[in-house]
N, C-alpha and C positions, 0 to 999 in steps of 0.2 A: 437457755442461757443460765450460767451458774454464777452466783454471788456469794463468795466465802463458803463454798461446799452447799449452799442451800439454794435450791431450784426456786426461782421467781415463778410464781403462777401469773399467767398472763390470760386474762379473761378475753374469750372471742366473741364477737357478736355485736349486736347494736348497743350503742350508747344510750342509756335509759333516759337521760335528759333530752337528748335529740328526738327520741321516740315521743316522749311527753309533749316535746314542743310541736312536733309533726301532728300528734292527734289534735292538739289545741287548735292548729291551723285548720286541719280538716274538719273539725266539728263547726268552726266558723263558717267554713264554705258551704258545709251542709245546711246550716241555717240560713245562710245567704241564698242559696238556690232553692231550697224547700219553702221558706218562710217570706223572703223578700221579693224573689222572682216567681214564686208560685210554681216551682217545677214538681212533676210527681217524683215519687220515690225511685222508680226505675231510671228515670232520665237523670235524676241527681246522682245515683251511684254511677252510671256510665261516665257523667262528666268529671266526677272525682277519681274514677279509675285512669281516666287520661291524664287528669293534673297531677295525681300522687304516684303514678305508676305502681298500683297496688291492684290486686284482684277485687273482684266485687265482693267475694266472701270475707276477705280482710277488712274491707272498708265496713261492710255491715257488722262484722264482729265488734270493730272499734265503736261504732255508733250504739250498738247495742250495749256494750260494757260501760258507756259514758252517757247513758239516758238521763241521767241527774244533770250533767253538764249541759246537755241540749235543752232540757227543761228551764235550767237557770238562765240560758241564753233567750228563752222565749219570754221568761218572766221579765228580764232586763230590757227587753226590747231595743237591742242596739240600732243605732241609726246608721245610715249609709255613710256618715262622716267617717266612723270607724273602720268600716271596710275599704274606704277610698285611701284613708291615711296609713293603714296598716297598724293601727293602734291596737293595744291588747284589750280584750274585752273582759 
């Protein structure tokens, strides 16, 4: 598309804010399965794969890249109320 002789650059790919929100939700679910439901790592990854339609590798990478956030969740110790109401952690 041209605009007054200058081409507009359109960025393709994922919206960074949506990816960030998805990761936040995924980490909350990871915490829920692993620390509230006491599921093992492998089972938790399988459940997240089904919920978020991502590969186990991608989910593991997100968790690894956000270990500080997972530790923060563990320290806060959010209650089941937050998970039931969809509140932000």
